C-alpha positions as MATLAB code, in Angstrom:
seq = 'XXXXXXXXXXXXXXXXXXXXXXXXXXXXXXXXXXXXXXXXXXXXXXXXXXXXXXXXXXXXXXXXXXXXXXXXXXXXXXXXXXXXXXXXXXXXXXXXXXXXXXXXXXXXXXXXXXXXXXXXXXXXXXXXXXXXXXXXXXXXXXXXXXXXXXXXXXXXXXXXXXXXXXXXXXXXXXXXXXXXXXXXXXXXXXXXXXXXXXXXXXXXXXXXXXXXXXXXXXXXXXXXXXXXXXXXXXXXXXXXXXXXXXXXXXXXXXXXXXXXXXXXXXXXXXXXXXXXXXXXXXXXXXXXXXXXXXXXXXXXXXXXXXXXXXXXXXXXXXXXXXXXXXXXXXXXXXXXXXXXXXXXXXXXXXXXXXXXXXXXXXXXXXXXXXXXXXXXXXXXXXXXXXXXXXXXXXXXXXXXXXXXXXXXXXXXXXXXXXXXXXXXXXXXXXXXXXXXXXXXXXXXXXXXXXXXXXXXXXXXXXXXXXXXXXXXXXXXXXXXXXXXXXXXXXXXXXXXXXXXXXXXXXXXXXXXXXXXXXXXXXXXXXXXXXXXXXXXXXXXXXXXXXXXXXXXXXXXXXXXXXXXXXXXXXXXXXXXXXXXXXXXXXXXXXXXXXXXXXXXXXXXXXXXXXXXXXXXXXXXXXXXXXXXXXXXXXXXXXXXXXXXXXXXXXXXXXXXXXXXXXXXXXXXXXXXXXXXXXXXXXXXX';
ca = [
     132.137   -6.487  -32.803;
     133.647   -3.284  -31.372;
     134.848   -0.787  -33.940;
     138.093    1.123  -33.710;
     139.096    4.573  -34.855;
     142.395    6.332  -35.426;
     143.360    9.202  -33.142;
     146.617   10.602  -34.485;
     148.857    7.571  -34.435;
     146.973    5.850  -31.617;
     144.442    3.188  -32.512;
     141.627    3.171  -29.970;
     138.622    1.011  -29.254;
     135.557    3.288  -29.339;
     133.678    1.235  -26.764;
     136.280    0.553  -24.086;
     138.531    3.538  -24.836;
     141.580    1.282  -24.669;
     144.589    2.288  -26.720;
     145.339   -0.597  -29.076;
     148.253    0.837  -31.049;
     151.024    3.334  -30.360;
     153.388    4.495  -33.105;
     156.416    6.469  -31.858;
     158.588    5.769  -34.870;
     160.617    8.429  -36.652;
     158.425    9.795  -39.465;
     160.273    9.266  -42.728;
     160.343    6.806  -45.585;
     162.936    4.250  -46.561;
     164.384    4.160  -50.039;
     163.638    1.319  -52.449;
     166.085   -0.980  -50.678;
     164.781   -0.056  -47.184;
     168.178    1.340  -46.287;
     169.234    4.916  -45.849;
     172.082    7.130  -46.912;
     174.027    8.520  -43.980;
     173.092   12.121  -44.819;
     169.400   11.223  -44.457;
     170.113    9.547  -41.136;
     171.879   12.636  -39.833;
     169.038   14.858  -41.028;
     166.477   12.993  -38.952;
     168.711   12.306  -35.947;
     167.462   15.490  -34.274;
     163.977   13.957  -34.198;
     164.997   10.701  -32.537;
     163.442    9.781  -29.224;
     165.841    8.840  -26.457;
     166.336    8.467  -22.751;
     164.386    6.092  -20.501;
     161.012    4.642  -21.443;
     158.287    5.977  -19.182;
     156.807    3.344  -16.846;
     153.392    4.921  -17.501;
     153.257    2.952  -20.745;
     152.630   -0.114  -18.586;
     149.158    1.237  -17.880;
     148.292    0.589  -21.510;
     147.924   -3.144  -21.033;
     145.661   -3.627  -24.019;
     148.301   -2.784  -26.572;
     148.227   -4.853  -29.733;
     150.849   -2.864  -31.650;
     153.914   -0.927  -30.474;
     156.332    0.793  -32.872;
     159.492    2.417  -31.427;
     161.574    2.153  -34.602;
     164.229    4.636  -35.843;
     165.045    6.215  -32.486;
     168.050    6.397  -30.177;
     167.544    4.826  -26.767;
     171.311    4.786  -26.143;
     171.678    1.038  -25.684;
     169.413    0.872  -22.649;
     167.816   -2.499  -22.025;
     164.120   -3.040  -22.589;
     162.644   -3.083  -19.058;
     161.577   -6.536  -17.951;
     158.417   -4.940  -16.563;
     157.154   -4.722  -20.107;
     156.265   -8.381  -19.765;
     152.868   -7.105  -18.555;
     151.987   -6.207  -22.130;
     150.724   -9.740  -22.652;
     148.422   -8.898  -25.571;
     151.132   -7.402  -27.767;
     151.007   -8.881  -31.276;
     153.159   -6.421  -33.240;
     156.525   -5.073  -32.009;
     158.831   -2.953  -34.169;
     162.250   -2.098  -32.696;
     164.109   -1.492  -35.985;
     166.983    0.912  -35.245;
     165.476    1.798  -31.902;
     168.954    1.780  -30.362;
     168.274   -0.602  -27.480;
     170.992   -2.792  -26.010;
     172.198   -5.917  -27.751;
     169.858   -8.238  -25.875;
     166.083   -8.438  -25.644;
     164.447   -9.835  -22.475;
     163.498  -13.481  -22.810;
     160.256  -12.625  -21.028;
     158.971  -11.594  -24.459;
     158.557  -15.284  -25.260;
     155.393  -15.202  -23.167;
     153.844  -12.681  -25.566;
     151.423  -13.485  -28.358;
     153.712  -11.821  -30.877;
     152.862  -12.438  -34.497;
     155.123   -9.721  -35.989;
     158.589   -8.949  -34.628;
     161.002   -6.509  -36.275;
     164.349   -5.975  -34.547;
     166.749   -5.384  -37.427;
     168.722   -2.313  -38.428;
     167.663   -0.277  -41.457;
     171.047    1.490  -41.470;
     174.381    0.833  -39.840;
     174.907    2.272  -36.372;
     178.309    1.795  -34.765;
     178.393   -0.869  -32.048;
     174.655   -1.505  -32.261;
     173.129   -4.812  -33.235;
     171.686   -7.896  -31.656;
     173.657  -10.925  -30.576;
     172.771  -14.461  -31.599;
     172.162  -15.797  -28.092;
     169.866  -12.921  -27.130;
     167.175  -14.166  -29.512;
     167.116  -17.886  -28.820;
     163.713  -17.480  -27.172;
     162.196  -16.514  -30.549;
     161.612  -20.138  -31.503;
     159.200  -20.336  -28.559;
     156.828  -17.797  -30.090;
     154.271  -20.244  -31.420;
     152.154  -17.495  -32.991;
     155.027  -15.720  -34.764;
     154.259  -15.135  -38.436;
     156.805  -12.479  -39.461;
     160.393  -12.040  -38.229;
     162.692   -9.259  -39.428;
     166.338   -9.626  -38.336;
     167.757   -7.688  -41.259;
     170.618   -5.271  -41.177;
     173.985   -5.520  -39.503;
     173.287   -7.630  -36.454;
     176.019   -9.475  -34.582;
     175.387  -12.904  -36.087;
     179.024  -13.470  -37.027;
     178.926  -15.499  -40.239;
     176.357  -18.222  -39.622;
     172.574  -18.305  -39.826;
     171.465  -19.161  -36.254;
     170.430  -22.798  -35.932;
     167.620  -21.973  -33.524;
     165.770  -20.292  -36.389;
     164.919  -23.742  -37.766;
     162.511  -24.198  -34.833;
     160.436  -21.105  -35.759;
     158.349  -23.229  -38.105;
     155.226  -21.035  -37.936;
     156.921  -18.239  -39.870;
     155.367  -16.902  -43.066;
     157.919  -14.118  -43.549;
     161.635  -14.214  -42.679;
     164.035  -11.363  -43.445;
     167.759  -11.955  -42.848;
     169.227   -9.539  -45.385;
     172.363   -7.405  -44.807;
     173.863   -9.605  -42.080;
     177.205  -10.629  -43.646;
     176.412  -14.336  -43.571;
     179.099  -16.190  -45.525;
     178.853  -19.823  -44.470;
     176.521  -22.575  -45.653;
     172.734  -22.367  -45.603;
     170.941  -24.911  -43.340;
     169.626  -28.041  -45.045;
     166.488  -28.351  -42.923;
     164.497  -25.630  -44.668;
     161.675  -28.091  -45.303;
     160.468  -27.321  -41.759;
     159.282  -23.911  -42.974;
     156.170  -25.310  -44.599;
     154.307  -21.985  -44.383;
     157.114  -19.618  -45.376;
     155.904  -17.258  -48.122;
     158.523  -14.486  -48.023;
     162.233  -15.193  -47.612;
     164.831  -12.406  -47.898;
     168.513  -13.399  -47.699;
     169.799  -10.607  -49.906;
     173.083   -8.724  -49.487;
     175.036  -11.348  -47.612;
     178.304  -12.958  -48.756;
     177.716  -16.675  -49.178;
     179.871  -17.220  -52.262;
     178.593  -20.788  -52.702;
     176.390  -22.611  -55.184;
     172.646  -22.164  -54.812;
     171.668  -24.996  -52.430;
     168.940  -27.465  -53.354;
     167.401  -26.857  -49.925;
     165.682  -23.752  -51.341;
     163.598  -26.077  -53.494;
     161.924  -27.407  -50.337;
     160.254  -24.046  -49.635;
     157.273  -24.906  -51.797;
     155.006  -22.248  -50.235;
     157.306  -19.397  -51.197;
     155.743  -16.472  -53.010;
     158.705  -14.053  -52.754;
     162.387  -15.043  -52.553;
     165.151  -12.437  -52.628;
     168.725  -13.760  -52.950;
     170.358  -10.780  -54.681;
     173.897   -9.630  -53.900;
     175.177  -12.864  -52.372;
     178.018  -13.933  -54.710;
     176.177  -17.186  -55.458;
     178.003  -19.227  -58.094;
     177.269  -22.013  -60.557;
     173.913  -22.626  -62.189;
     170.283  -22.374  -61.101;
     169.292  -25.772  -59.643;
     166.924  -27.792  -61.803;
     164.686  -28.373  -58.761;
     163.649  -24.711  -58.713;
     160.783  -25.945  -60.899;
     159.189  -27.155  -57.628;
     158.639  -23.539  -56.532;
     155.332  -23.387  -58.370;
     153.873  -20.680  -56.088;
     156.814  -18.306  -56.485;
     155.783  -14.926  -57.907;
     158.911  -12.852  -57.215;
     162.419  -14.273  -57.721;
     165.397  -11.946  -57.307;
     168.791  -13.432  -58.195;
     170.340  -10.120  -59.232;
     174.044   -9.351  -58.722;
     175.491  -12.816  -58.264;
     177.939  -14.920  -60.288;
     175.452  -17.381  -61.752;
     176.401  -18.698  -65.168;
     175.496  -21.025  -67.981;
     172.090  -21.084  -69.651;
     168.942  -19.985  -67.874;
     167.365  -23.443  -67.326;
     164.166  -24.291  -69.146;
     162.916  -25.788  -65.861;
     161.964  -22.223  -64.899;
     159.221  -22.504  -67.521;
     157.340  -24.659  -65.006;
     157.304  -21.825  -62.452;
     154.038  -20.624  -63.898;
     153.184  -18.212  -61.065;
     156.312  -16.161  -61.711;
     155.479  -12.464  -62.139;
     158.774  -10.712  -61.362;
     161.952  -12.628  -62.292;
     165.158  -10.587  -61.877;
     168.274  -12.384  -63.140;
     170.293   -9.278  -64.029;
     173.971   -8.734  -63.276;
     175.030  -12.355  -63.643;
     176.937  -14.336  -66.271;
     174.162  -16.188  -68.102;
     175.118  -16.910  -71.705;
     172.229  -18.450  -73.594;
     169.167  -17.587  -75.595;
     166.140  -16.369  -73.717;
     164.632  -19.310  -71.788;
     161.628  -21.269  -72.906;
     159.317  -19.437  -70.496;
     159.881  -16.331  -72.632;
     160.290  -17.886  -76.083;
     157.230  -20.123  -75.684;
     155.044  -19.097  -72.720;
     152.352  -21.513  -73.898;
     154.288  -24.301  -72.131;
     152.796  -23.175  -68.841;
     149.278  -23.351  -70.202;
     149.891  -26.901  -71.386;
     151.569  -28.077  -68.188;
     149.539  -26.410  -65.454;
     146.391  -24.938  -67.007;
     147.827  -21.550  -65.938;
     149.149  -19.058  -68.443;
     152.553  -17.587  -67.669;
     152.275  -13.816  -67.813;
     155.094  -12.003  -65.999;
     154.716   -8.326  -65.177;
     158.441   -7.534  -64.844;
     161.362   -9.173  -66.643;
     164.892   -8.029  -65.761;
     167.778   -9.819  -67.506;
     170.275   -6.975  -67.978;
     174.059   -7.233  -67.716;
     174.487  -10.827  -68.790;
     175.805  -12.417  -71.990;
     172.460  -13.476  -73.424;
     172.472  -13.683  -77.207;
     170.350  -14.368  -80.263;
     167.376  -12.362  -81.457;
     164.603  -10.896  -79.348;
     161.717  -13.369  -79.794;
     158.462  -12.033  -81.195;
     156.646  -14.148  -78.583;
     157.359  -11.382  -76.091;
     154.350   -9.626  -77.571;
     152.069  -12.273  -76.043;
     153.056  -11.299  -72.477;
     150.087   -8.976  -72.251;
     150.642   -7.887  -68.636;
     154.319   -7.045  -69.024;
     155.079   -3.612  -67.509;
     158.890   -3.665  -67.432;
     161.323   -5.299  -69.845;
     165.048   -4.815  -69.264;
     167.408   -6.860  -71.435;
     170.057   -4.143  -71.758;
     173.802   -4.828  -71.797;
     173.660   -8.229  -73.423;
     174.585   -9.566  -76.870;
     171.235   -9.567  -78.631;
     171.214   -8.892  -82.370;
     168.743   -8.539  -85.188;
     165.765   -6.213  -85.202;
     163.376   -5.176  -82.472;
     160.192   -7.225  -83.015;
     157.129   -5.167  -83.832;
     155.131   -7.328  -81.421;
     156.524   -5.238  -78.559;
     154.101   -2.561  -79.739;
     151.275   -4.896  -78.645;
     152.329   -4.623  -74.981;
     149.808   -1.987  -73.977;
     150.806   -2.030  -70.293;
     154.539   -1.627  -70.979;
     155.947    1.476  -69.249;
     159.652    0.552  -69.140;
     161.701   -0.757  -72.084;
     165.476   -1.010  -71.728;
     167.336   -2.687  -74.604;
     170.422   -0.462  -74.746;
     173.974   -1.710  -75.273;
     173.213   -4.614  -77.540;
     173.792   -5.102  -81.303;
     170.244   -4.400  -82.429;
     169.462   -2.905  -85.829;
     166.602   -2.322  -88.196;
     163.810    0.209  -88.215;
     161.204    0.626  -85.495;
     157.770    2.123  -86.067;
     156.736    5.344  -84.355;
     153.804    3.784  -82.490;
     155.951    1.042  -80.961;
     157.230    3.118  -78.051;
     155.486    6.517  -78.074;
     153.676    5.902  -74.763;
     156.565    4.281  -72.839;
     157.784    6.296  -69.834;
     161.227    4.763  -69.358;
     162.682    4.207  -72.826;
     166.341    3.160  -73.111;
     167.441    2.218  -76.660;
     170.956    3.686  -76.604;
     174.095    2.217  -78.186;
     172.534    0.128  -80.898;
     172.038    0.692  -84.637;
     168.287    1.215  -84.560;
     166.796    3.467  -87.222;
     163.478    5.083  -88.014;
     161.720    8.332  -87.158;
     160.917    9.513  -83.659;
     157.302    9.660  -82.451;
     155.814   12.746  -80.837;
     155.973   11.248  -77.309;
     152.685   12.907  -76.418;
     151.320   10.165  -74.156;
     152.908    9.596  -70.765;
     152.067    8.348  -67.281;
     155.079    9.345  -65.188;
     156.416   12.853  -64.563;
     159.942   11.386  -64.383;
     160.050   10.040  -67.901;
     163.357    8.910  -69.454;
     163.932    9.079  -73.231;
     167.438    7.785  -74.000;
     168.045    7.099  -77.705;
     171.757    7.916  -77.726;
     174.058    6.397  -80.394;
     171.631    5.027  -82.960;
     170.618    5.919  -86.527;
     167.377    7.810  -85.994;
     166.440   10.481  -88.547;
     163.838   13.193  -88.868;
     162.866   16.160  -86.725;
     161.701   16.807  -83.175;
     159.066   19.534  -83.131;
     158.315   19.510  -79.410;
     160.286   18.155  -76.479;
     158.871   14.846  -75.157;
     156.215   15.495  -72.542;
     156.851   14.756  -68.887;
     160.505   13.727  -69.321;
     163.312   14.526  -66.917;
     165.949   13.168  -69.346;
     165.874   13.601  -73.136;
     168.899   12.141  -74.927;
     168.660   11.501  -78.685;
     172.315   12.475  -79.101;
     174.629   10.908  -81.691;
     171.946   10.278  -84.277;
     171.068   11.975  -87.584;
     168.253   14.251  -86.442;
     167.791   17.497  -88.309;
     165.734   20.667  -88.492;
     165.441   23.212  -85.724;
     165.767   22.412  -82.052;
     162.538   21.295  -80.372;
     160.247   23.775  -78.660;
     159.745   23.633  -74.903;
     156.805   24.323  -72.637;
     157.198   25.522  -69.045;
     154.329   23.296  -67.872;
     154.549   20.201  -70.069;
     158.344   20.033  -69.657;
     158.335   21.020  -66.005;
     160.522   18.073  -64.904;
     163.170   18.296  -67.623;
     166.641   18.362  -66.026;
     168.898   16.787  -68.682;
     168.781   17.803  -72.327;
     171.388   16.085  -74.522;
     171.057   16.804  -78.249;
     174.717   16.756  -79.273;
     176.144   15.137  -82.425;
     173.141   15.592  -84.714;
     172.364   17.902  -87.646;
     170.177   20.498  -85.929;
     170.202   23.941  -87.557;
     168.924   27.417  -86.821;
     169.008   29.381  -83.591;
     168.598   28.243  -79.999;
     164.917   28.722  -79.209;
     164.053   31.243  -76.452;
     161.556   28.629  -75.204;
     164.537   26.908  -73.600;
     164.520   29.686  -71.012;
     161.130   28.450  -69.813;
     162.612   25.268  -68.342;
     163.968   26.370  -64.977;
     164.649   22.795  -63.855;
     167.482   22.213  -66.361;
     170.744   20.948  -64.878;
     172.539   19.720  -68.018;
     172.301   21.221  -71.518;
     174.487   19.805  -74.293;
     173.765   21.117  -77.791;
     177.287   20.640  -79.136;
     178.337   19.316  -82.561;
     175.364   20.516  -84.524;
     174.984   23.326  -87.077;
     173.411   25.956  -84.844;
     173.831   29.635  -85.651;
     172.836   33.043  -84.381;
     173.060   34.335  -80.826;
     172.454   32.925  -77.376;
     168.880   33.829  -76.303;
     168.897   37.043  -74.264;
     166.268   35.635  -71.904;
     169.013   33.599  -70.254;
     170.215   36.855  -68.673;
     167.396   36.503  -66.138;
     168.892   34.725  -63.153;
     165.674   32.877  -62.351;
     166.001   31.077  -65.691;
     168.345   28.078  -65.622;
     169.424   28.862  -62.059;
     170.000   25.133  -61.502;
     172.304   24.746  -64.502;
     175.500   22.762  -63.848;
     176.667   21.840  -67.368;
     176.400   23.989  -70.498;
     178.002   22.733  -73.725;
     177.213   24.530  -76.988;
     180.585   23.843  -78.603;
     181.246   22.894  -82.229;
     178.479   24.967  -83.792;
     178.361   28.246  -85.733;
     177.099   30.553  -82.978;
     178.141   34.162  -83.442;
     177.847   36.226  -80.278;
     179.753   37.685  -77.369;
     180.114   35.869  -74.056;
     177.634   37.894  -72.037;
     178.417   39.141  -68.521;
     175.274   37.456  -67.205;
     177.103   34.127  -67.491;
     178.551   35.022  -64.081;
     175.064   34.774  -62.569;
     174.965   31.010  -63.151;
     176.588   30.473  -59.782;
     176.249   26.668  -59.759;
     177.753   26.200  -63.220;
     180.474   23.538  -63.156;
     181.180   22.808  -66.827;
     181.231   25.527  -69.512;
     182.215   24.702  -73.093;
     181.904   27.124  -76.045;
     184.652   25.452  -78.122;
     184.785   26.033  -81.913;
     182.188   28.721  -82.542;
     182.429   32.374  -83.577;
     182.328   34.020  -80.169;
     184.125   37.335  -80.221;
     185.024   40.332  -78.064;
     186.478   39.873  -74.586;
     186.201   37.221  -71.901;
     183.932   38.823  -69.263;
     185.334   39.470  -65.818;
     182.119   37.993  -64.384;
     183.477   34.496  -65.051;
     185.470   35.026  -61.867;
     182.164   34.774  -59.949;
     181.592   31.130  -60.926;
     182.806   29.630  -57.674;
     181.679   26.113  -58.634;
     183.320   26.119  -62.069;
     185.463   23.090  -62.739;
     185.961   23.052  -66.525;
     186.249   26.161  -68.751;
     186.701   25.576  -72.504;
     186.503   28.606  -74.827;
     189.015   27.463  -77.460;
     188.789   27.988  -81.244;
     186.770   31.205  -81.259;
     187.562   34.839  -82.124;
     188.038   36.097  -78.590;
     190.208   39.134  -78.017;
     191.124   41.166  -74.984;
     193.310   39.939  -72.188;
     192.562   37.102  -69.819;
     190.587   38.536  -66.869;
     192.580   39.307  -63.716;
     190.496   37.844  -60.922;
     191.851   40.009  -58.132;
     192.534   38.445  -54.727;
     191.999   35.061  -56.341;
     192.564   32.216  -53.880;
     192.006   28.577  -54.607;
     190.315   28.092  -51.238;
     187.806   30.908  -51.818;
     187.105   31.634  -55.504;
     187.176   29.223  -58.474;
     188.121   26.605  -55.910;
     187.063   23.639  -58.059;
     188.672   24.763  -61.331;
     190.601   21.897  -62.925;
     190.722   22.745  -66.634;
     191.253   26.028  -68.522;
     191.238   25.753  -72.330;
     191.532   29.109  -74.193;
     193.599   28.021  -77.195;
     193.179   29.154  -80.813;
     191.874   32.676  -80.133;
     193.466   36.137  -80.453;
     194.025   36.809  -76.775;
     196.763   39.413  -76.105;
     198.527   40.526  -72.938;
     200.306   38.548  -70.287;
     199.384   35.373  -68.487;
     197.691   36.597  -65.277;
     199.622   35.892  -62.107;
     196.332   34.844  -60.465;
     196.310   31.654  -62.536;
     199.408   30.542  -60.628;
     197.293   30.523  -57.469;
     194.969   27.835  -58.830;
     196.931   25.093  -57.116;
     194.334   22.440  -58.051;
     194.614   23.129  -61.773;
     195.316   20.005  -63.822;
     195.006   21.160  -67.458;
     196.004   24.553  -68.872;
     196.018   25.255  -72.627;
     196.645   28.838  -73.772;
     198.292   27.920  -77.095;
     197.669   29.685  -80.400;
     197.094   33.198  -79.015;
     199.018   36.499  -78.890;
     200.258   36.269  -75.305;
     203.430   38.168  -74.500;
     205.888   38.523  -71.653;
     207.526   35.910  -69.468;
     206.264   32.681  -68.026;
     205.838   33.492  -64.355;
     208.198   31.813  -61.903;
     205.245   30.843  -59.698;
     204.050   28.359  -62.299;
     205.831   25.827  -60.083;
     202.922   26.239  -57.629;
     200.719   24.206  -59.975;
     201.765   20.931  -58.414;
     198.815   18.979  -59.837;
     199.212   20.152  -63.417;
     199.124   17.236  -65.883;
     198.778   19.014  -69.231;
     200.368   22.395  -70.038;
     200.447   23.987  -73.514;
     201.663   27.584  -73.980;
     202.948   27.115  -77.548;
     202.391   29.404  -80.547;
     202.348   32.638  -78.570;
     204.805   35.552  -78.330;
     206.224   34.604  -74.939;
     209.825   35.498  -74.217;
     212.461   35.081  -71.549;
     213.845   31.946  -69.918;
     211.829   28.843  -69.177;
     211.331   28.809  -65.383;
     213.459   26.087  -63.754;
     210.551   25.273  -61.448;
     208.832   23.501  -64.362;
     211.212   20.618  -63.827;
     209.749   20.088  -60.355;
     206.248   19.437  -61.695;
     206.374   15.654  -61.526;
     202.734   15.295  -62.564;
     203.321   17.108  -65.870;
     203.066   14.802  -68.881;
     205.090   15.435  -72.030;
     201.948   15.756  -74.141;
     198.400   16.848  -73.333;
     196.600   13.808  -71.990;
     192.970   14.080  -72.976;
     192.251   10.698  -71.471;
     193.363   11.879  -68.058;
     191.246   15.021  -68.476;
     188.264   12.854  -69.263;
     188.906   10.511  -66.376;
     188.945   13.504  -64.046;
     185.711   14.782  -65.544;
     184.037   11.399  -65.214;
     184.181   11.695  -61.433;
     182.644   15.126  -61.744;
     179.759   13.927  -63.875;
     179.213   10.792  -61.799;
     178.438   13.019  -58.833;
     175.553   14.679  -60.676;
     173.294   11.743  -61.463;
     172.661    8.210  -60.956;
     173.915    5.519  -62.601;
     174.616    6.390  -66.188;
     178.363    6.036  -65.721;
     178.764    2.275  -65.224;
     181.982    1.072  -66.837;
     182.961    4.553  -68.019;
     186.420    4.451  -66.455;
     187.231    1.244  -68.340;
     186.324    2.510  -71.798;
     187.646    6.053  -71.420;
     190.732    5.737  -73.599;
     188.817    3.902  -76.322;
     186.298    6.750  -76.458;
     189.095    9.287  -76.860;
     190.104    7.774  -80.157;
     186.591    7.002  -81.306;
     184.709   10.236  -80.481;
     185.616   13.804  -79.539;
     186.756   13.691  -75.910;
     184.188   16.181  -74.708;
     181.215   14.114  -75.883;
     181.769   10.956  -73.886;
     180.818   12.159  -70.388;
     177.366   13.389  -71.350;
     176.016   10.103  -72.624;
     176.314    8.603  -69.164;
     174.278   11.243  -67.349;
];
């Protein structure tokens, strides 16, 4: 048999010299969902191929594979002359930008793999239903990808039911919202079926149960309603089942316990309201019923209303790598049997009602550890073992005690905030903590000074050490601009730090949130704060600051301090007048200068602050008339509205990181009364 070798992206036969494969696709990777953000699309658009396709390609008649995906052929039609490529088995035209019809002459090909979907939305592009009717004549077709914003209106094309040789069918992201065909039993060989991200809004049809060869079925994001059909037990070959983000309800049926090949069930973001199903509580059922032991590798059940205790039987799922049962109603203690899961790398049980003490060896090696918002107690392990350089340690809002000697290795997020930890702050290592970007240690009992080792972590974006018992000075090593040059949020408020605000603070050009509230900072406010062009929130209240408020000369909202929304300088000893430049901050929403020694008049241009919502100038030595223009500030509330401040800040924090802010807008006002307003945003980062 002739061997082949790879020459660049061309696969050649080393005996005949014939080119067997040509890959002209755009060279970049999809994200986890195979779809791209628009900014990534624009970045690679300069590398797209376009124009006419050279007829010289017709000389390569021995093609087996042709990939023209992710290009821009400006809606030209595929030349009919390409019918000479009779040996073509693989054709990828995903986002190639051809016209909305594909020549029917392709039905004479020996195609086994055809991809003609759209990985990202392109205006006015997409295939029409009628242009693909010839597909059912491809007797050798094994894989068909029609995903992504094609012009299929709202109905799955009926002609697809004749493509019975298919093993893989992808119809995701097509806005289907009508019924699913009943004749799915024709697809006797179908192993992979992806209907995700459509808009059916119906009950799960029993016709899915006829696809008995399925190994992977993805139905997430479809607004499916009702319960899981009992006949799903017939899908005994199914290994991956994704029902995430629907409106399924009721108990998770015990019939799933007969799906003994299931490795990755994802039922998260639904409305299930039962105990964990039998397949989890008693996995031995599978062994009794099918001589095959159920042993899932991934179990995602988050964001439901599941209740009861976490069963100790979970410890028998020896191959389990990911367990996510967060945001449910589980209670009781965390079973020690979870410590027996030696392959577990992700454990998310946050936002439940769990309590009790956990042992240190239960989770010391886990890379993605989310235990937040429970009442779990115990002492923290050393977190010395790890596998992933993007480790997450989120223990926020529990009852952990003890000390942290060294920062957890390999983590990019460390959040043991709102616990009862004590001792000095952990030490950091520039190599072992290379990926650390978010350090949240607020609301504990840490004492002593801020360690200079913190300066070693140049990747830090968020540092919140507030509400502890820290003392001393800010480490002088921070004056070096190359240290913490990525910093966006710095909160060291509510401690006992005794220092000046150093001029080098103005070198943190990307700083957006600065809070030194309730410490013993003294001397003047440095003029260099005017250099923080990205600053959005400035809180220096309840210190011993003196000296006038800096006059940022030629200050314009469109050029300097253009994002500033909140200035909080209350409860200091600041003399002088209110700078006129503040009246040019037309985007300012919250201004509190109360409890100082300010003199003079309130400037008439205060009426320029059209977006101001909270204004407090009380307990100063101001004189003169109250400017009439204050009555024109319709956005001004009668009292400072911390909730509105926090709502504004939540948008700011949400832009910095993924996904820790779900539901934050809903609970904002509750958090104001329950915790200090400044603490709430950080726990969602």
